[in-house]
C-alpha positions in Angstrom: 2.1 -1.6 63.6 1.9 -1.8 59.9 4.6 -4.3 58.7 7.9 -4.2 56.8 6.9 -6.1 54.4 3.1 -4.5 53.4 5.2 -1.4 53.8 7.1 -2.1 51.0 3.9 -3.9 48.9 2.2 0.0 49.3 5.4 1.4 48.4 6.2 -0.5 45.5 2.9 -0.2 43.9 1.9 2.6 44.2 5.3 3.7 42.3 4.2 1.1 39.9 1.1 2.3 39.7 2.3 6.0 39.1 4.1 4.3 36.4 1.5 2.8 34.8 -1.0 5.8 34.8 1.6 7.4 33.7 2.0 4.9 30.4 -1.8 5.2 30.1 -1.9 8.6 29.9 1.2 8.1 27.0 -0.5 5.5 25.3 -3.3 7.5 24.9 -1.9 10.7 23.7 0.0 9.2 20.8 -2.2 6.2 20.4 -5.1 9.5 19.6 -2.9 11.6 17.6 -1.6 8.2 15.3 -5.0 7.5 14.7 -6.1 11.0 13.9 -3.0 11.3 11.5 -3.6 7.5 9.8 -7.2 9.4 9.3 -6.6 12.6 8.4 -4.3 10.8 5.6 -6.8 9.0 4.7 -8.7 11.8 3.7 -6.0 13.4 1.5 -4.9 10.9 -0.1 -9.2 9.6 -1.1 -9.7 13.7 -1.8 -6.5 12.9 -4.5 -7.0 9.5 -5.7 -11.6 11.3 -6.3 -9.7 14.4 -8.0 -7.6 12.5 -10.3 -10.2 9.9 -11.3 -13.0 12.9 -12.5 -12.6 12.9 -16.6 -15.6 15.6 -17.0 -18.5 17.3 -14.7 -21.0 14.3 -15.4 -18.9 11.9 -14.0 -20.5 9.4 -10.9 -18.7 10.2 -7.8 -19.7 7.1 -6.5 -18.1 5.8 -8.1 -15.1 8.0 -8.1 -15.2 7.3 -4.2 -15.8 3.6 -4.5 -12.6 3.3 -6.6 -11.0 5.4 -3.9 -12.1 3.5 -1.2 -10.8 0.2 -3.1 -7.5 1.7 -3.8 -6.6 2.3 0.0 -3.9 0.5 1.9 -4.5 -2.1 4.1 -3.4 -0.6 7.9 -4.1 -2.4 11.9 -7.3 -0.1 11.8 -9.2 -1.7 8.5 -10.6 -4.3 10.9 -12.4 -1.4 13.5 -13.6 0.4 9.9 -15.5 -2.7 8.1 -16.9 -3.4 12.1 -18.4 0.7 11.7 -18.9 0.4 8.1 -16.6 4.1 7.4 -17.6 4.3 4.1 -16.1 8.5 3.0 -18.3 11.2 2.4 -17.1 13.1 -0.8 -18.8 16.2 -3.0 -17.4 18.0 -5.7 -18.9 21.0 -5.8 -17.8 23.9 -9.0 -15.5 26.9 -7.8 -18.6 29.5 -8.8 -20.6 27.3 -5.7 -22.8 25.0 -7.8 -22.6 21.1 -6.0 -21.9 19.2 -8.7 -22.1 15.7 -7.7 -22.1 13.7 -4.4 -21.6 10.8 -2.6 -25.1 8.6 -1.4 -23.4 9.2 2.8 -23.0 12.8 1.9 -25.5 15.8 3.0 -26.8 17.8 1.2 -25.0 20.8 2.0 -21.1 22.0 1.5 -19.4 19.9 4.2 -16.9 23.0 4.3 -16.4 26.5 3.0 -12.9 26.8 2.7 -11.1 26.5 0.1 -8.3 24.0 0.6 -7.5 21.7 3.5 -8.2 20.5 6.8 -11.6 21.6 8.5 -14.1 20.5 11.5 -17.9 21.4 11.0 -20.8 21.2 11.9 -24.0 19.6 10.0 -27.4 19.1 10.8 -26.2 18.7 14.7 -22.8 16.2 13.1 -19.7 17.4 13.5 -17.1 16.0 10.0 -14.1 16.1 9.3 -13.3 17.2 5.8 -10.5 17.9 4.0 -10.6 20.3 0.1 -8.6 19.8 -2.5 -9.1 21.9 -5.8 -8.6 20.5 -9.5 -7.7 23.6 -11.8 -8.3 21.5 -14.6 -11.8 20.8 -14.4 -12.4 23.8 -12.4 -14.0 21.6 -9.4 -13.6 21.6 -5.4 -13.6 17.9 -4.0 -14.6 18.1 -0.4 -13.8 14.3 1.7 -15.3 14.4 4.7 -14.9 11.8 8.1 -17.8 12.2 10.5 -15.9 12.9 13.7 -18.2 10.9 15.9 -17.2 7.6 14.7 -14.1 8.7 13.9 -13.6 8.9 18.1 -15.4 5.7 18.3 -12.7 4.3 16.4 -10.1 6.1 17.9 -11.7 4.7 21.2 -11.7 0.9 20.8 -8.5 0.8 19.4 -7.0 3.1 22.8 -9.5 0.2 24.9 -7.2 -2.5 23.1 -4.4 -1.5 24.0 -4.7 -0.5 27.8 -7.7 -3.1 28.8 -4.7 -6.4 28.4 -2.5 -3.9 30.5 -5.3 -3.4 32.8 -5.9 -7.1 33.4 -2.4 -7.7 34.3 -2.3 -4.9 37.4 -3.6 -7.3 39.8 -1.2 -10.2 38.5 1.7 -7.6 39.2 0.8 -7.2 42.2 0.5 -10.2 43.8 3.9 -10.6 41.9 4.8 -7.6 43.9 4.1 -9.5 46.7 5.9 -12.5 46.2 8.3 -11.3 45.4 9.2 -8.1 48.7 7.9 -11.9 50.4 11.3 -13.2 48.9 13.2 -10.4 49.8 12.5 -10.3 53.3 13.3 -13.9 53.7 16.8 -13.0 55.2 15.6 -11.2 57.8 12.6 -14.1 58.4 16.1 -16.6 59.0 17.5 -14.3 61.8 14.3 -13.9 63.6 14.4 -17.3 63.2 17.5 -18.2 63.8 16.9 -15.4 67.0 14.1 -17.4 68.6 15.5 -20.3 69.1 18.2 -19.4 71.1 19.0 -20.4 74.6 19.2 -16.7 76.9 22.5 -17.7 77.4 23.6 -18.3 73.4 25.6 -14.8 72.7 27.6 -15.9 69.6 27.2 -13.4 66.8 25.4 -13.8 63.5 27.2 -15.3 60.7 27.1 -12.1 58.2 28.6 -13.0 55.2 25.3 -15.3 53.7 23.6 -12.3 54.6 22.5 -9.1 51.7 24.8 -6.2 52.1 21.6 -4.1 53.3 21.1 -6.5 56.8 24.7 -5.8 57.4 24.2 -3.3 59.6 21.5 -4.8 61.2 23.5 -7.8 62.0 26.8 -6.1 62.6 25.0 -3.7 65.5 23.1 -7.0 66.9 26.9 -8.6 67.5 28.1 -5.8 68.9 25.1 -6.2 71.4 26.2 -9.0 71.6 29.0 -8.7 72.9 28.4 -6.1 75.4 25.5 -8.1 77.1 28.1 -11.0 77.3 30.4 -8.7 78.6 28.5 -7.5 81.3 27.0 -10.5 82.0 30.8 -11.6 82.6 31.5 -8.9 84.5 28.5 -9.0 86.3 28.9 -13.3 87.1 32.7 -12.1 88.7 30.9 -9.4 90.7 29.2 -11.8 92.2 31.6 -14.6 92.8 34.0 -12.1 94.2 31.6 -9.6 95.9 30.3 -13.9 97.5 34.3 -14.4 98.8 34.4 -10.9 100.3 31.8 -11.6 102.5 32.2 -15.1 102.6 35.2 -14.1 105.7 33.3 -11.0 107.5 30.7 -13.1 108.1 32.9 -16.2 109.6 34.4 -13.6 111.6 31.7 -12.4 112.4 30.2 -16.1 113.9 33.1 -16.3 115.6 33.1 -13.5 117.8 29.5 -13.9 118.2 30.8 -17.4 119.6 32.9 -16.8 121.7 30.8 -13.6 123.3 28.3 -16.6 123.9 30.0 -19.0 125.7 32.3 -17.2 127.4 32.2 -16.1 131.1 34.7 -13.6 131.2 33.0 -9.6 131.6 36.8 -8.4 129.3 36.0 -11.7 127.1 33.4 -11.1 126.4 33.1 -7.4 125.3 35.9 -8.0 123.3 34.1 -10.2 121.1 31.6 -7.8 120.8 33.5 -4.9 119.9 35.3 -6.9 117.2 31.6 -8.0 116.0 31.1 -3.8 115.5 34.0 -3.5 114.1 33.2 -6.5 111.5 29.6 -5.1 111.0 31.0 -1.8 110.1 33.9 -3.6 107.7 31.0 -5.6 106.3 28.5 -2.2 105.6 30.9 0.0 104.0 31.3 -3.0 101.3 28.5 -3.9 101.4 27.0 0.4 100.1 30.4 0.1 98.0 30.0 -3.2 96.0 25.8 -1.5 95.9 28.1 1.5 94.4 30.0 -0.7 91.7 26.9 -2.9 90.3 24.8 0.9 90.6 28.1 3.0 88.5 28.5 -0.6 86.0 24.6 -0.4 85.4 24.4 2.6 84.2 24.5 3.0 80.7 22.4 6.2 80.6 23.7 10.0 79.4 26.1 11.1 82.1 24.3 14.9 83.0 26.1 17.6 82.8 24.4 20.1 85.2 27.1 22.8 87.1 28.6 21.0 89.8 30.3 23.4 93.2 33.1 20.8 93.8 34.3 22.9 96.4 31.1 22.8 98.3 30.7 18.9 97.2 34.0 18.2 99.4 32.9 20.3 102.3 29.2 18.3 102.4 31.6 15.0 102.2 34.0 16.1 105.1 31.3 17.1 107.3 29.8 13.5 106.2 32.3 11.9 107.3 33.9 13.5 110.1 32.7 11.0 112.4 35.2 8.8 110.4 37.5 11.2 110.7 37.7 11.7 114.0 37.3 7.7 115.4 40.6 7.3 113.4 42.4 11.3 114.6 42.7 12.5 111.0 41.3 15.6 110.1 39.9 16.6 106.5 41.8 20.3 105.3 40.2 21.5 102.2 41.9 23.9 100.3 40.8 26.1 97.0 44.2 27.2 95.1 44.1 30.4 95.3 44.7 31.5 91.8 42.2 28.9 91.0 38.6 30.9 89.4 35.1 29.2 89.2 35.3 26.3 91.0 31.7 25.1 89.4 32.2 22.5 86.5 29.6 20.8 84.1 29.3 17.5 85.2 27.2 14.1 87.0 27.3 15.0 90.9 26.1 11.7 91.6 29.2 10.1 89.6 31.4 12.4 91.0 30.4 12.6 94.4 31.0 8.7 94.4 34.3 9.2 93.2 35.5 12.7 96.0 33.4 9.9 98.6 35.6 6.8 98.3 38.6 8.6 98.1 38.6 10.7 101.3 37.2 6.8 102.3 40.6 5.6 100.9 43.1 8.6 102.2 40.7 8.0 105.7 41.2 4.2 106.2 46.0 4.6 105.1 46.4 8.3 106.7 47.9 7.5 110.3 46.7 9.1 113.5 46.8 12.9 114.2 47.4 13.8 110.2 45.4 15.2 108.0 44.2 15.1 104.6 43.9 17.1 102.4 41.8 18.2 99.6 43.2 20.9 97.0 40.7 22.2 93.6 42.4 24.3 91.5 40.9 25.1 87.8 43.0 25.9 84.5 41.1 26.6 81.6 39.9 23.6 79.8 39.7 21.7 82.7 39.5 21.4 86.9 41.4 19.0 88.8 41.1 17.6 92.5 43.7 16.2 94.3 43.7 14.6 98.0 47.0 13.8 99.4 47.9 12.4 102.6 50.7 11.5 105.0 50.3 7.2 105.1 52.6 4.6 103.4 52.4 5.5 99.9 52.1 3.2 97.0 54.9 1.5 94.8 54.6 1.6 91.1 52.9 -1.8 90.1 50.7 -0.7 93.3 49.6 2.2 91.8 48.8 0.1 88.7 46.9 -2.2 90.1 45.1 -0.3 92.2 42.3 0.3 90.5 41.6 -3.4 89.9 38.5 -4.6 91.9 38.8 -6.4 95.4 43.0 -5.7 95.3 45.0 -5.6 98.1 48.0 -3.9 98.7 50.2 -5.6 100.7 50.3 -2.7 103.4 46.2 -1.9 103.6 44.3 -1.4 106.0 42.8 -5.1 107.3 39.4 -2.9 107.0 39.3 -2.4 103.8 37.3 -3.9 100.7 39.5 -3.7 97.4 37.0 -1.2 95.9 37.7 2.2 97.0 39.4 2.6 93.9 38.3 0.4 91.5 34.2 2.8 92.1 36.5 5.5 91.5 38.4 4.4 88.2 35.1 3.6 86.7 33.1 6.9 88.0 35.6 9.0 86.8 36.0 7.0 83.3 32.2 7.7 83.4 32.6 10.9 83.6 35.1 11.6 81.4 37.7 12.0 83.0 41.3 11.1 84.7 42.7 9.3 87.4 46.4 10.1 88.2 48.2 8.2 91.5 51.4 10.1 92.4 53.7 9.3 95.8 54.6 13.2 97.8 58.1 13.6 98.4 57.3 14.5 102.3 55.4 10.7 102.0 51.8 9.5 101.4 50.2 9.3 98.2 48.3 11.7 95.9 45.7 11.3 93.4 44.2 13.7 91.1 41.2 13.8 89.4 41.2 15.5 86.4 37.6 16.5 84.9 37.3 18.4 81.4 35.3 21.5 80.9 33.6 19.5 78.1 34.0 16.2 77.2 31.8 14.7 74.5 
């Protein structure tokens, strides 16, 4: 995987290179135009100066050109011109087309056919830039020319003189970018070093104050993760302590009853002890199952499924599954549907809903007196669905209703076989489903527990 440093270095270097390339093109274009302008101005000035120095048709044009060259102002191109021995070529033609005079470097044929101004021509394979000016007093036309080959070499040397230093600093610029990116990422390296030096139990938050603004969201996210992990660790620690405490009592009871069965010679005593052992095993098995269920719900951090679930059919399945327990306690499970209810299906997580309803039914069976029934009613509304499970047990006070969902809480009237986990599991599952759990004492006696689910829960 490409490192952030290398990625930033590549992006910055590519961006800098693009800017540099644009600057090169711009510099080349503008420098070429400026050099051409200066050289054209030199041609113009030289032609006019030669024209002004002519006094008659028999003047030595070479002397006039030498005088014009001597009168040229100094410029940034003077040194380069000297290197190429750039002397202007000059011709003087009569207006009738007769060559009057020419400089030593000028060709014998006319440099240009146009009357006045600039022109580019080719003579004997050599290209020329020519400026023509007419001297009406003497009736002559002065042509001053410059070899384009020499001019292009001059322009190229000027541009190379400007660009080579810029090209030479590119490696230095790349090195500076690499070092700067590394220094800019130093806060990340410090955070990484701080995290790598921590032990598994060190979950205190990272300080946000000295960190750059761009890194603070990441630090805030890490601190939020640390808090969540700390909460999970605390819950797991509490859960383990509670589970060990709650399992210790039934296991001690099992040991006691087993010792009684072993030592007793009375068949009735032994039978009673074995019966107590079976009951204790059943209670312990239910507690272990509920502990596993609670751990499963507590540990789930995946997205809650939203598949259609037929709640009425699910209640009937649970009723059939718990029928042996109901028969043992002589309590009947009655699943009803509200006569005005529409479809009983709702998009939700079947596993979590089944877990919640099973524990509610088990809780109702534990508290309902013998010969009574636990009634399950399903009703729907425009925005959701409500499942009510009623029993005719002792009910709960307001204080008990508030504490009923606490882990391992047992009310004063709870059955001895209760683990204090059932309603905690229900509350956790319903919260994961985005629903609501409500308790209500019935007027005719007993407790009504309602689970309300919304159809569109975010």
